[in-house]
N, CA, C and O atoms as CSV, one atom per row, in Angstrom:
chain,resi,resn,atom,element,x,y,z
A,1,MET,N,N,0.844,-1.171,0.000
A,1,MET,CA,C,0.000,0.000,0.000
A,1,MET,C,C,0.887,1.230,0.000
A,1,MET,O,O,1.897,1.273,0.703
A,2,LYS,N,N,0.518,2.222,-0.779
A,2,LYS,CA,C,1.259,3.484,-0.818
A,2,LYS,C,C,0.576,4.473,0.121
A,2,LYS,O,O,-0.650,4.571,0.160
A,3,VAL,N,N,1.404,5.209,0.886
A,3,VAL,CA,C,0.890,6.221,1.805
A,3,VAL,C,C,1.689,7.503,1.640
A,3,VAL,O,O,2.846,7.485,1.219
A,4,ILE,N,N,1.054,8.613,1.978
A,4,ILE,CA,C,1.723,9.910,2.038
A,4,ILE,C,C,1.871,10.237,3.514
A,4,ILE,O,O,0.877,10.337,4.233
A,5,LEU,N,N,3.103,10.403,3.967
A,5,LEU,CA,C,3.347,10.659,5.390
A,5,LEU,C,C,2.974,12.095,5.751
A,5,LEU,O,O,3.381,13.044,5.080
A,6,LEU,N,N,2.195,12.235,6.818
A,6,LEU,CA,C,1.788,13.548,7.307
A,6,LEU,C,C,2.737,14.062,8.376
A,6,LEU,O,O,2.783,15.261,8.650
A,7,LYS,N,N,3.502,13.146,8.986
A,7,LYS,CA,C,4.483,13.503,10.009
A,7,LYS,C,C,5.722,12.634,9.791
A,7,LYS,O,O,5.670,11.635,9.074
A,8,ASP,N,N,6.829,13.021,10.414
A,8,ASP,CA,C,8.030,12.194,10.359
A,8,ASP,C,C,7.762,10.899,11.125
A,8,ASP,O,O,7.242,10.928,12.240
A,9,VAL,N,N,8.121,9.763,10.519
A,9,VAL,CA,C,7.951,8.459,11.161
A,9,VAL,C,C,9.304,7.760,11.124
A,9,VAL,O,O,9.891,7.579,10.057
A,10,ALA,N,N,9.796,7.369,12.299
A,10,ALA,CA,C,11.101,6.726,12.395
A,10,ALA,C,C,11.137,5.458,11.558
A,10,ALA,O,O,10.184,4.679,11.569
A,11,LYS,N,N,12.204,5.248,10.848
A,11,LYS,CA,C,12.481,4.083,10.010
A,11,LYS,C,C,11.517,3.928,8.835
A,11,LYS,O,O,11.517,2.897,8.162
A,12,VAL,N,N,10.685,4.964,8.586
A,12,VAL,CA,C,9.793,4.920,7.433
A,12,VAL,C,C,10.106,6.076,6.504
A,12,VAL,O,O,10.416,5.857,5.333
A,13,GLY,N,N,10.032,7.311,7.004
A,13,GLY,CA,C,10.329,8.464,6.171
A,13,GLY,C,C,9.953,9.758,6.851
A,13,GLY,O,O,9.472,9.776,7.984
A,14,GLN,N,N,10.183,10.838,6.134
A,14,GLN,CA,C,9.892,12.162,6.675
A,14,GLN,C,C,8.585,12.693,6.126
A,14,GLN,O,O,8.041,12.172,5.152
A,15,HIS,N,N,8.097,13.728,6.762
A,15,HIS,CA,C,6.861,14.395,6.375
A,15,HIS,C,C,6.838,14.671,4.874
A,15,HIS,O,O,7.798,15.211,4.324
A,16,GLY,N,N,5.752,14.304,4.219
A,16,GLY,CA,C,5.590,14.589,2.802
A,16,GLY,C,C,6.074,13.503,1.869
A,16,GLY,O,O,5.848,13.591,0.662
A,17,ALA,N,N,6.731,12.484,2.385
A,17,ALA,CA,C,7.249,11.422,1.525
A,17,ALA,C,C,6.131,10.453,1.136
A,17,ALA,O,O,5.220,10.193,1.921
A,18,VAL,N,N,6.214,9.928,-0.076
A,18,VAL,CA,C,5.291,8.882,-0.527
A,18,VAL,C,C,6.047,7.565,-0.389
A,18,VAL,O,O,7.085,7.365,-1.020
A,19,LYS,N,N,5.514,6.665,0.447
A,19,LYS,CA,C,6.215,5.417,0.756
A,19,LYS,C,C,5.320,4.214,0.514
A,19,LYS,O,O,4.095,4.301,0.600
A,20,GLU,N,N,5.945,3.108,0.213
A,20,GLU,CA,C,5.271,1.820,0.073
A,20,GLU,C,C,5.455,1.081,1.399
A,20,GLU,O,O,6.582,0.824,1.822
A,21,VAL,N,N,4.341,0.741,2.049
A,21,VAL,CA,C,4.387,0.013,3.322
A,21,VAL,C,C,3.432,-1.176,3.232
A,21,VAL,O,O,2.605,-1.250,2.323
A,22,SER,N,N,3.553,-2.096,4.175
A,22,SER,CA,C,2.640,-3.235,4.173
A,22,SER,C,C,1.228,-2.748,4.512
A,22,SER,O,O,1.052,-1.737,5.192
A,23,ASP,N,N,0.234,-3.483,4.027
A,23,ASP,CA,C,-1.158,-3.070,4.227
A,23,ASP,C,C,-1.506,-2.945,5.708
A,23,ASP,O,O,-2.122,-1.962,6.122
A,24,GLY,N,N,-1.115,-3.933,6.503
A,24,GLY,CA,C,-1.450,-3.918,7.931
A,24,GLY,C,C,-0.815,-2.745,8.654
A,24,GLY,O,O,-1.472,-2.071,9.447
A,25,TYR,N,N,0.466,-2.496,8.381
A,25,TYR,CA,C,1.166,-1.385,9.019
A,25,TYR,C,C,0.561,-0.052,8.603
A,25,TYR,O,O,0.390,0.851,9.422
A,26,GLY,N,N,0.239,0.057,7.311
A,26,GLY,CA,C,-0.354,1.296,6.816
A,26,GLY,C,C,-1.711,1.569,7.421
A,26,GLY,O,O,-1.962,2.674,7.903
A,27,LEU,N,N,-2.600,0.574,7.406
A,27,LEU,CA,C,-3.967,0.768,7.902
A,27,LEU,C,C,-4.040,0.834,9.425
A,27,LEU,O,O,-4.669,1.734,9.982
A,28,ASN,N,N,-3.387,-0.130,10.103
A,28,ASN,CA,C,-3.547,-0.257,11.550
A,28,ASN,C,C,-2.674,0.684,12.364
A,28,ASN,O,O,-2.993,0.977,13.516
A,29,PHE,N,N,-1.583,1.160,11.787
A,29,PHE,CA,C,-0.708,2.028,12.559
A,29,PHE,C,C,-0.660,3.435,11.990
A,29,PHE,O,O,-1.049,4.392,12.658
A,30,LEU,N,N,-0.184,3.564,10.757
A,30,LEU,CA,C,0.048,4.901,10.202
A,30,LEU,C,C,-1.236,5.694,10.004
A,30,LEU,O,O,-1.339,6.825,10.480
A,31,ILE,N,N,-2.200,5.130,9.321
A,31,ILE,CA,C,-3.447,5.846,9.037
A,31,ILE,C,C,-4.279,5.989,10.311
A,31,ILE,O,O,-4.863,7.045,10.556
A,32,ALA,N,N,-4.335,4.928,11.125
A,32,ALA,CA,C,-5.125,4.969,12.362
A,32,ALA,C,C,-4.638,6.047,13.328
A,32,ALA,O,O,-5.446,6.638,14.045
A,33,ARG,N,N,-3.335,6.312,13.358
A,33,ARG,CA,C,-2.783,7.313,14.272
A,33,ARG,C,C,-2.622,8.685,13.624
A,33,ARG,O,O,-2.076,9.602,14.238
A,34,GLY,N,N,-3.088,8.830,12.403
A,34,GLY,CA,C,-3.024,10.128,11.737
A,34,GLY,C,C,-1.628,10.498,11.259
A,34,GLY,O,O,-1.330,11.674,11.050
A,35,LEU,N,N,-0.777,9.500,11.086
A,35,LEU,CA,C,0.582,9.764,10.628
A,35,LEU,C,C,0.689,9.761,9.110
A,35,LEU,O,O,1.671,10.252,8.552
A,36,ALA,N,N,-0.327,9.203,8.435
A,36,ALA,CA,C,-0.285,9.104,6.976
A,36,ALA,C,C,-1.700,9.021,6.425
A,36,ALA,O,O,-2.655,8.769,7.161
A,37,VAL,N,N,-1.819,9.237,5.123
A,37,VAL,CA,C,-3.074,9.016,4.399
A,37,VAL,C,C,-2.760,8.099,3.224
A,37,VAL,O,O,-1.635,8.059,2.725
A,38,GLN,N,N,-3.779,7.365,2.797
A,38,GLN,CA,C,-3.575,6.468,1.665
A,38,GLN,C,C,-3.327,7.293,0.408
A,38,GLN,O,O,-4.006,8.290,0.162
A,39,ALA,N,N,-2.360,6.873,-0.371
A,39,ALA,CA,C,-1.956,7.629,-1.557
A,39,ALA,C,C,-2.784,7.199,-2.759
A,39,ALA,O,O,-2.572,6.128,-3.328
A,40,THR,N,N,-3.731,8.054,-3.136
A,40,THR,CA,C,-4.494,7.838,-4.363
A,40,THR,C,C,-3.878,8.716,-5.433
A,40,THR,O,O,-3.146,9.648,-5.101
A,41,PRO,N,N,-4.145,8.457,-6.705
A,41,PRO,CA,C,-3.559,9.302,-7.757
A,41,PRO,C,C,-3.892,10.786,-7.576
A,41,PRO,O,O,-3.046,11.643,-7.832
A,42,GLU,N,N,-5.110,11.094,-7.138
A,42,GLU,CA,C,-5.496,12.500,-6.929
A,42,GLU,C,C,-4.688,13.125,-5.790
A,42,GLU,O,O,-4.215,14.256,-5.898
A,43,LYS,N,N,-4.538,12.372,-4.701
A,43,LYS,CA,C,-3.790,12.891,-3.552
A,43,LYS,C,C,-2.306,13.054,-3.883
A,43,LYS,O,O,-1.664,13.996,-3.418
A,44,ILE,N,N,-1.767,12.146,-4.676
A,44,ILE,CA,C,-0.366,12.250,-5.070
A,44,ILE,C,C,-0.155,13.493,-5.934
A,44,ILE,O,O,0.827,14.216,-5.762
A,45,ALA,N,N,-1.090,13.738,-6.871
A,45,ALA,CA,C,-0.979,14.927,-7.731
A,45,ALA,C,C,-1.103,16.203,-6.905
A,45,ALA,O,O,-0.331,17.144,-7.094
A,46,ALA,N,N,-2.078,16.239,-5.986
A,46,ALA,CA,C,-2.248,17.416,-5.127
A,46,ALA,C,C,-1.019,17.618,-4.250
A,46,ALA,O,O,-0.589,18.750,-4.028
A,47,HIS,N,N,-0.459,16.526,-3.755
A,47,HIS,CA,C,0.733,16.590,-2.907
A,47,HIS,C,C,1.927,17.144,-3.694
A,47,HIS,O,O,2.706,17.940,-3.170
A,48,ALA,N,N,2.062,16.720,-4.946
A,48,ALA,CA,C,3.173,17.192,-5.787
A,48,ALA,C,C,3.057,18.690,-6.047
A,48,ALA,O,O,4.057,19.406,-5.989
A,49,THR,N,N,1.850,19.171,-6.333
A,49,THR,CA,C,1.691,20.613,-6.570
A,49,THR,C,C,1.923,21.402,-5.290
A,49,THR,O,O,2.500,22.489,-5.334
A,50,ALA,N,N,1.487,20.878,-4.155
A,50,ALA,CA,C,1.711,21.564,-2.877
A,50,ALA,C,C,3.200,21.630,-2.563
A,50,ALA,O,O,3.685,22.659,-2.090
A,51,GLN,N,N,3.935,20.545,-2.818
A,51,GLN,CA,C,5.376,20.554,-2.570
A,51,GLN,C,C,6.083,21.552,-3.484
A,51,GLN,O,O,7.019,22.231,-3.061
A,52,LYS,N,N,5.633,21.640,-4.735
A,52,LYS,CA,C,6.228,22.592,-5.672
A,52,LYS,C,C,5.994,24.022,-5.204
A,52,LYS,O,O,6.897,24.856,-5.273
A,53,ARG,N,N,4.777,24.309,-4.724
A,53,ARG,CA,C,4.464,25.643,-4.198
A,53,ARG,C,C,5.315,25.966,-2.978
A,53,ARG,O,O,5.823,27.080,-2.847
A,54,GLU,N,N,5.470,24.990,-2.083
A,54,GLU,CA,C,6.292,25.199,-0.891
A,54,GLU,C,C,7.750,25.472,-1.273
A,54,GLU,O,O,8.399,26.331,-0.676
A,55,GLU,N,N,8.257,24.749,-2.257
A,55,GLU,CA,C,9.632,24.942,-2.704
A,55,GLU,C,C,9.825,26.331,-3.299
A,55,GLU,O,O,10.840,26.980,-3.045
A,56,GLU,N,N,8.857,26.790,-4.090
A,56,GLU,CA,C,8.933,28.129,-4.667
A,56,GLU,C,C,8.907,29.198,-3.574
A,56,GLU,O,O,9.651,30.178,-3.633
A,57,ALA,N,N,8.042,28.998,-2.578
A,57,ALA,CA,C,7.960,29.957,-1.468
A,57,ALA,C,C,9.272,29.967,-0.682
A,57,ALA,O,O,9.732,31.028,-0.261
A,58,ARG,N,N,9.872,28.799,-0.485
A,58,ARG,CA,C,11.137,28.706,0.241
A,58,ARG,C,C,12.248,29.419,-0.527
A,58,ARG,O,O,13.064,30.121,0.070
A,59,GLU,N,N,12.282,29.240,-1.856
A,59,GLU,CA,C,13.286,29.909,-2.679
A,59,GLU,C,C,13.103,31.426,-2.635
A,59,GLU,O,O,14.080,32.173,-2.572
A,60,GLU,N,N,11.853,31.875,-2.670
A,60,GLU,CA,C,11.581,33.311,-2.615
A,60,GLU,C,C,12.011,33.900,-1.275
A,60,GLU,O,O,12.570,34.995,-1.225
A,61,ALA,N,N,11.749,33.168,-0.185
A,61,ALA,CA,C,12.160,33.636,1.139
A,61,ALA,C,C,13.687,33.688,1.243
A,61,ALA,O,O,14.240,34.609,1.844
A,62,THR,N,N,14.357,32.706,0.664
A,62,THR,CA,C,15.819,32.692,0.674
A,62,THR,C,C,16.377,33.876,-0.099
A,62,THR,O,O,17.340,34.509,0.334
A,63,LYS,N,N,15.768,34.176,-1.248
A,63,LYS,CA,C,16.193,35.323,-2.048
A,63,LYS,C,C,16.010,36.628,-1.278
A,63,LYS,O,O,16.890,37.489,-1.284
A,64,ALA,N,N,14.865,36.765,-0.618
A,64,ALA,CA,C,14.592,37.969,0.162
A,64,ALA,C,C,15.586,38.109,1.309
A,64,ALA,O,O,16.052,39.213,1.592
A,65,LEU,N,N,15.915,37.001,1.972
A,65,LEU,CA,C,16.888,37.035,3.063
A,65,LEU,C,C,18.264,37.427,2.537
A,65,LEU,O,O,18.976,38.194,3.186
A,66,ARG,N,N,18.647,36.910,1.367
A,66,ARG,CA,C,19.942,37.251,0.762
A,66,ARG,C,C,20.019,38.751,0.484
A,66,ARG,O,O,21.025,39.393,0.786
A,67,VAL,N,N,18.960,39.303,-0.090
A,67,VAL,CA,C,18.929,40.738,-0.395
A,67,VAL,C,C,18.989,41.543,0.904
A,67,VAL,O,O,19.698,42.547,0.980
A,68,ALA,N,N,18.250,41.105,1.924
A,68,ALA,CA,C,18.242,41.818,3.200
A,68,ALA,C,C,19.622,41.807,3.846
A,68,ALA,O,O,20.065,42.825,4.380
A,69,ILE,N,N,20.300,40.673,3.803
A,69,ILE,CA,C,21.637,40.582,4.392
A,69,ILE,C,C,22.614,41.457,3.622
A,69,ILE,O,O,23.431,42.151,4.227
A,70,GLN,N,N,22.542,41.435,2.299
A,70,GLN,CA,C,23.446,42.258,1.503
A,70,GLN,C,C,23.185,43.746,1.709
A,70,GLN,O,O,24.100,44.558,1.568
A,71,SER,N,N,21.953,44.110,2.040
A,71,SER,CA,C,21.651,45.520,2.301
A,71,SER,C,C,22.292,46.002,3.599
A,71,SER,O,O,22.443,47.205,3.807
A,72,LEU,N,N,22.667,45.072,4.469
A,72,LEU,CA,C,23.292,45.433,5.741
A,72,LEU,C,C,24.796,45.680,5.612
A,72,LEU,O,O,25.419,46.174,6.553
A,73,GLU,N,N,25.381,45.349,4.480
A,73,GLU,CA,C,26.830,45.481,4.296
A,73,GLU,C,C,27.312,46.882,4.664
A,73,GLU,O,O,26.851,47.876,4.104
A,74,GLY,N,N,28.245,46.945,5.614
A,74,GLY,CA,C,28.830,48.216,6.029
A,74,GLY,C,C,27.960,49.046,6.960
A,74,GLY,O,O,28.356,50.146,7.344
A,75,ALA,N,N,26.798,48.555,7.329
A,75,ALA,CA,C,25.903,49.323,8.203
A,75,ALA,C,C,26.511,49.468,9.596
A,75,ALA,O,O,27.305,48.635,10.032
A,76,ARG,N,N,26.131,50.523,10.273
A,76,ARG,CA,C,26.598,50.764,11.639
A,76,ARG,C,C,25.392,50.650,12.559
A,76,ARG,O,O,24.430,51.409,12.438
A,77,ILE,N,N,25.454,49.706,13.466
A,77,ILE,CA,C,24.388,49.467,14.429
A,77,ILE,C,C,24.915,49.859,15.794
A,77,ILE,O,O,26.028,49.494,16.171
A,78,GLU,N,N,24.110,50.603,16.530
A,78,GLU,CA,C,24.542,51.072,17.842
A,78,GLU,C,C,23.698,50.417,18.928
A,78,GLU,O,O,22.470,50.378,18.845
A,79,ILE,N,N,24.381,49.905,19.947
A,79,ILE,CA,C,23.711,49.320,21.100
A,79,ILE,C,C,24.212,50.050,22.342
A,79,ILE,O,O,25.416,50.229,22.528
A,80,SER,N,N,23.290,50.459,23.173
A,80,SER,CA,C,23.638,51.134,24.404
A,80,SER,C,C,23.470,50.140,25.564
A,80,SER,O,O,22.427,49.500,25.697
A,81,ALA,N,N,24.506,50.021,26.395
A,81,ALA,CA,C,24.468,49.074,27.507
A,81,ALA,C,C,25.150,49.671,28.726
A,81,ALA,O,O,26.016,50.538,28.602
A,82,ARG,N,N,24.756,49.205,29.905
A,82,ARG,CA,C,25.391,49.677,31.137
A,82,ARG,C,C,26.830,49.198,31.170
A,82,ARG,O,O,27.124,48.038,30.881
A,83,ALA,N,N,27.722,50.113,31.526
A,83,ALA,CA,C,29.145,49.780,31.525
A,83,ALA,C,C,29.848,50.443,32.703
A,83,ALA,O,O,29.348,51.401,33.292
A,84,THR,N,N,31.014,49.909,33.026
A,84,THR,CA,C,31.844,50.503,34.081
A,84,THR,C,C,32.571,51.712,33.501
A,84,THR,O,O,32.489,51.983,32.303
A,85,GLU,N,N,33.274,52.426,34.354
A,85,GLU,CA,C,34.027,53.600,33.897
A,85,GLU,C,C,35.153,53.211,32.949
A,85,GLU,O,O,35.550,54.007,32.099
A,86,LYS,N,N,35.670,51.992,33.087
A,86,LYS,CA,C,36.758,51.524,32.227
A,86,LYS,C,C,36.247,50.939,30.905
A,86,LYS,O,O,37.052,50.587,30.042
A,87,GLY,N,N,34.944,50.832,30.733
A,87,GLY,CA,C,34.387,50.341,29.478
A,87,GLY,C,C,33.953,48.886,29.479
A,87,GLY,O,O,33.510,48.374,28.452
A,88,GLY,N,N,34.072,48.217,30.608
A,88,GLY,CA,C,33.607,46.832,30.693
A,88,GLY,C,C,32.089,46.801,30.864
A,88,GLY,O,O,31.532,47.603,31.614
A,89,LEU,N,N,31.434,45.898,30.188
A,89,LEU,CA,C,29.970,45.808,30.270
A,89,LEU,C,C,29.542,44.968,31.462
A,89,LEU,O,O,30.215,44.008,31.838
A,90,PHE,N,N,28.410,45.342,32.052
A,90,PHE,CA,C,27.850,44.554,33.146
A,90,PHE,C,C,27.206,43.283,32.599
A,90,PHE,O,O,27.157,42.267,33.292
A,91,LYS,N,N,26.717,43.330,31.374
A,91,LYS,CA,C,26.070,42.190,30.742
A,91,LYS,C,C,26.660,42.041,29.344
A,91,LYS,O,O,26.736,43.012,28.592
A,92,SER,N,N,27.071,40.844,29.003
A,92,SER,CA,C,27.659,40.590,27.680
A,92,SER,C,C,26.634,40.793,26.581
A,92,SER,O,O,25.443,40.551,26.774
A,93,ILE,N,N,27.105,41.236,25.435
A,93,ILE,CA,C,26.264,41.359,24.238
A,93,ILE,C,C,26.431,40.066,23.449
A,93,ILE,O,O,27.544,39.713,23.057
A,94,VAL,N,N,25.324,39.361,23.214
A,94,VAL,CA,C,25.347,38.089,22.492
A,94,VAL,C,C,24.607,38.239,21.170
A,94,VAL,O,O,24.067,39.304,20.870
A,95,ALA,N,N,24.585,37.175,20.383
A,95,ALA,CA,C,23.976,37.206,19.044
A,95,ALA,C,C,22.510,37.645,19.094
A,95,ALA,O,O,22.056,38.368,18.208
A,96,ARG,N,N,21.778,37.223,20.103
A,96,ARG,CA,C,20.361,37.600,20.214
A,96,ARG,C,C,20.218,39.117,20.355
A,96,ARG,O,O,19.313,39.709,19.767
A,97,ASP,N,N,21.101,39.749,21.125
A,97,ASP,CA,C,21.064,41.207,21.293
A,97,ASP,C,C,21.364,41.914,19.968
A,97,ASP,O,O,20.737,42.920,19.637
A,98,VAL,N,N,22.325,41.379,19.218
A,98,VAL,CA,C,22.668,41.964,17.927
A,98,VAL,C,C,21.494,41.823,16.962
A,98,VAL,O,O,21.157,42.770,16.251
A,99,ALA,N,N,20.868,40.642,16.936
A,99,ALA,CA,C,19.719,40.410,16.053
A,99,ALA,C,C,18.568,41.348,16.397
A,99,ALA,O,O,17.917,41.885,15.500
A,100,ASN,N,N,18.312,41.548,17.685
A,100,ASN,CA,C,17.245,42.469,18.108
A,100,ASN,C,C,17.563,43.902,17.688
A,100,ASN,O,O,16.676,44.626,17.237
A,101,ALA,N,N,18.819,44.315,17.832
A,101,ALA,CA,C,19.211,45.673,17.446
A,101,ALA,C,C,19.067,45.870,15.939
A,101,ALA,O,O,18.594,46.918,15.499
A,102,ILE,N,N,19.465,44.884,15.145
A,102,ILE,CA,C,19.331,44.983,13.692
A,102,ILE,C,C,17.856,45.048,13.311
A,102,ILE,O,O,17.472,45.805,12.419
A,103,SER,N,N,17.048,44.265,13.980
A,103,SER,CA,C,15.607,44.267,13.704
A,103,SER,C,C,14.988,45.625,14.022
A,103,SER,O,O,14.173,46.137,13.255
A,104,GLU,N,N,15.377,46.207,15.159
A,104,GLU,CA,C,14.847,47.518,15.553
A,104,GLU,C,C,15.297,48.633,14.621
A,104,GLU,O,O,14.486,49.445,14.175
A,105,LYS,N,N,16.596,48.669,14.329
A,105,LYS,CA,C,17.171,49.797,13.602
A,105,LYS,C,C,17.005,49.709,12.085
A,105,LYS,O,O,16.801,50.723,11.417
A,106,LYS,N,N,17.092,48.492,11.547
A,106,LYS,CA,C,17.067,48.325,10.088
A,106,LYS,C,C,15.827,47.597,9.577
A,106,LYS,O,O,15.576,47.581,8.372
A,107,GLY,N,N,15.051,46.997,10.474
A,107,GLY,CA,C,13.850,46.281,10.057
A,107,GLY,C,C,14.134,44.956,9.370
A,107,GLY,O,O,13.271,44.442,8.658
A,108,VAL,N,N,15.316,44.391,9.560
A,108,VAL,CA,C,15.683,43.113,8.962
A,108,VAL,C,C,15.679,42.060,10.064
A,108,VAL,O,O,16.406,42.175,11.051
A,109,HIS,N,N,14.861,41.045,9.887
A,109,HIS,CA,C,14.769,39.979,10.879
A,109,HIS,C,C,15.700,38.832,10.480
A,109,HIS,O,O,15.543,38.227,9.420
A,110,LEU,N,N,16.668,38.548,11.345
A,110,LEU,CA,C,17.670,37.521,11.072
A,110,LEU,C,C,17.560,36.387,12.073
A,110,LEU,O,O,17.104,36.577,13.201
A,111,LEU,N,N,17.982,35.206,11.646
A,111,LEU,CA,C,18.113,34.105,12.577
A,111,LEU,C,C,19.360,34.342,13.418
A,111,LEU,O,O,20.351,34.885,12.930
A,112,ILE,N,N,19.310,33.943,14.659
A,112,ILE,CA,C,20.443,34.145,15.560
A,112,ILE,C,C,21.677,33.398,15.046
A,112,ILE,O,O,22.807,33.846,15.243
A,113,GLU,N,N,21.454,32.250,14.382
A,113,GLU,CA,C,22.567,31.458,13.860
A,113,GLU,C,C,23.320,32.186,12.749
A,113,GLU,O,O,24.474,31.855,12.475
A,114,ALA,N,N,22.694,33.165,12.109
A,114,ALA,CA,C,23.340,33.887,11.007
A,114,ALA,C,C,24.390,34.869,11.514
A,114,ALA,O,O,25.268,35.271,10.750
A,115,ILE,N,N,24.320,35.259,12.770
A,115,ILE,CA,C,25.245,36.241,13.329
A,115,ILE,C,C,26.463,35.513,13.882
A,115,ILE,O,O,26.355,34.705,14.805
A,116,GLN,N,N,27.612,35.807,13.309
A,116,GLN,CA,C,28.853,35.112,13.641
A,116,GLN,C,C,29.620,35.878,14.717
A,116,GLN,O,O,30.358,36.815,14.413
A,117,LEU,N,N,29.447,35.482,15.954
A,117,LEU,CA,C,30.200,36.053,17.067
A,117,LEU,C,C,31.163,34.988,17.582
A,117,LEU,O,O,30.738,33.883,17.920
A,118,GLU,N,N,32.446,35.306,17.644
A,118,GLU,CA,C,33.405,34.340,18.167
A,118,GLU,C,C,33.170,34.107,19.654
A,118,GLU,O,O,33.243,32.980,20.143
A,119,LYS,N,N,32.886,35.195,20.359
A,119,LYS,CA,C,32.590,35.121,21.791
A,119,LYS,C,C,31.722,36.328,22.138
A,119,LYS,O,O,31.693,37.296,21.378
A,120,PRO,N,N,31.028,36.293,23.246
A,120,PRO,CA,C,30.198,37.444,23.634
A,120,PRO,C,C,31.043,38.703,23.797
A,120,PRO,O,O,32.193,38.640,24.231
A,121,ILE,N,N,30.463,39.838,23.448
A,121,ILE,CA,C,31.158,41.128,23.534
A,121,ILE,C,C,31.033,41.639,24.964
A,121,ILE,O,O,29.932,41.723,25.509
A,122,LYS,N,N,32.179,41.982,25.571
A,122,LYS,CA,C,32.181,42.367,26.978
A,122,LYS,C,C,32.729,43.757,27.236
A,122,LYS,O,O,32.906,44.144,28.391
A,123,GLU,N,N,33.006,44.529,26.164
A,123,GLU,CA,C,33.490,45.893,26.380
A,123,GLU,C,C,32.899,46.839,25.340
A,123,GLU,O,O,32.459,46.421,24.269
A,124,THR,N,N,32.902,48.116,25.684
A,124,THR,CA,C,32.374,49.124,24.767
A,124,THR,C,C,33.343,49.327,23.611
A,124,THR,O,O,34.499,48.906,23.671
A,125,GLY,N,N,32.860,49.976,22.566
A,125,GLY,CA,C,33.714,50.266,21.421
A,125,GLY,C,C,33.102,49.756,20.132
A,125,GLY,O,O,31.946,49.335,20.088
A,126,GLU,N,N,33.925,49.806,19.065
A,126,GLU,CA,C,33.499,49.351,17.737
A,126,GLU,C,C,33.900,47.887,17.545
A,126,GLU,O,O,35.013,47.484,17.885
A,127,HIS,N,N,32.982,47.110,17.002
A,127,HIS,CA,C,33.244,45.691,16.755
A,127,HIS,C,C,32.730,45.339,15.364
A,127,HIS,O,O,31.624,45.731,14.993
A,128,ALA,N,N,33.531,44.600,14.591
A,128,ALA,CA,C,33.102,44.134,13.270
A,128,ALA,C,C,32.417,42.779,13.436
A,128,ALA,O,O,32.987,41.854,14.014
A,129,ILE,N,N,31.203,42.671,12.931
A,129,ILE,CA,C,30.410,41.453,13.074
A,129,ILE,C,C,30.084,40.928,11.675
A,129,ILE,O,O,29.648,41.687,10.809
A,130,ASP,N,N,30.296,39.632,11.457
A,130,ASP,CA,C,29.940,39.004,10.193
A,130,ASP,C,C,28.548,38.390,10.306
A,130,ASP,O,O,28.189,37.803,11.326
A,131,ILE,N,N,27.777,38.539,9.234
A,131,ILE,CA,C,26.458,37.920,9.144
A,131,ILE,C,C,26.507,37.000,7.939
A,131,ILE,O,O,26.767,37.446,6.821
A,132,VAL,N,N,26.256,35.703,8.164
A,132,VAL,CA,C,26.339,34.713,7.102
A,132,VAL,C,C,25.102,33.827,7.148
A,132,VAL,O,O,24.775,33.246,8.183
A,133,SER,N,N,24.422,33.731,6.013
A,133,SER,CA,C,23.282,32.832,5.892
A,133,SER,C,C,23.297,32.270,4.482
A,133,SER,O,O,23.048,32.986,3.512
A,134,GLY,N,N,23.591,30.983,4.378
A,134,GLY,CA,C,23.719,30.373,3.055
A,134,GLY,C,C,24.902,30.972,2.331
A,134,GLY,O,O,26.025,30.929,2.834
A,135,ASP,N,N,24.667,31.534,1.147
A,135,ASP,CA,C,25.762,32.150,0.400
A,135,ASP,C,C,25.778,33.670,0.549
A,135,ASP,O,O,26.608,34.341,-0.066
A,136,ALA,N,N,24.872,34.219,1.359
A,136,ALA,CA,C,24.820,35.669,1.583
A,136,ALA,C,C,25.718,36.023,2.771
A,136,ALA,O,O,25.644,35.400,3.830
A,137,LYS,N,N,26.563,37.032,2.575
A,137,LYS,CA,C,27.473,37.468,3.638
A,137,LYS,C,C,27.470,38.981,3.717
A,137,LYS,O,O,27.344,39.673,2.707
A,138,ALA,N,N,27.611,39.483,4.933
A,138,ALA,CA,C,27.729,40.929,5.141
A,138,ALA,C,C,28.542,41.157,6.409
A,138,ALA,O,O,28.573,40.317,7.308
A,139,ARG,N,N,29.190,42.296,6.458
A,139,ARG,CA,C,29.936,42.683,7.653
A,139,ARG,C,C,29.379,44.024,8.121
A,139,ARG,O,O,29.310,44.986,7.356
A,140,ILE,N,N,28.983,44.066,9.390
A,140,ILE,CA,C,28.454,45.307,9.949
A,140,ILE,C,C,29.391,45.793,11.036
A,140,ILE,O,O,30.197,45.030,11.569
A,141,ASN,N,N,29.274,47.072,11.357
A,141,ASN,CA,C,30.025,47.651,12.459
A,141,ASN,C,C,29.073,47.814,13.624
A,141,ASN,O,O,28.052,48.492,13.512
A,142,LEU,N,N,29.404,47.199,14.730
A,142,LEU,CA,C,28.581,47.267,15.925
A,142,LEU,C,C,29.250,48.208,16.916
A,142,LEU,O,O,30.379,47.968,17.345
A,143,ALA,N,N,28.560,49.269,17.275
A,143,ALA,CA,C,29.099,50.250,18.221
A,143,ALA,C,C,28.397,50.037,19.569
A,143,ALA,O,O,27.181,50.192,19.684
A,144,ILE,N,N,29.178,49.686,20.564
A,144,ILE,CA,C,28.644,49.512,21.920
A,144,ILE,C,C,28.977,50.774,22.685
A,144,ILE,O,O,30.149,51.116,22.846
A,145,THR,N,N,27.954,51.471,23.161
A,145,THR,CA,C,28.166,52.693,23.933
A,145,THR,C,C,27.680,52.495,25.364
A,145,THR,O,O,26.773,51.706,25.628
A,146,ALA,N,N,28.295,53.218,26.263
A,146,ALA,CA,C,27.926,53.121,27.675
A,146,ALA,C,C,26.700,53.994,27.946
A,146,ALA,O,O,26.624,55.146,27.519
A,147,SER,N,N,25.760,53.416,28.658
A,147,SER,CA,C,24.584,54.202,29.055
A,147,SER,C,C,24.667,54.426,30.563
A,147,SER,O,O,25.406,53.737,31.267
A,148,SER,N,N,23.916,55.378,31.033
A,148,SER,CA,C,23.993,55.704,32.458
A,148,SER,C,C,23.086,54.845,33.281
A,148,SER,O,O,23.035,54.994,34.502
């Protein structure tokens, strides 16, 4: 029996895959628990068009993210944080803080994994930060200033 998986199933396949399984396993386990539906020609055709649409949407989102990252090239982002008189920060600046600042100042929403920080920033001053997502790369200048 052919089934279209609605969820990831261990040792069978991932969501969206069309698999050949035994009749008993398909009917009594997969379909009964809502993990799959029986694959009819109509459902297979509808599934193929839905996957194609999802792939196109994913490619469009990737393109938009690439353009957004490239628009950040050379940008200067400023973050104000509490600091000592010598310039040491009371709280480290991490990738999440940088992503929030970019979102606030430039309106570009980035995944935290895209921000390449070798280690958390612990002092005020200018810092060069790389942003990498797929094949899109940009380098921004992060200015940490002391607030009162």
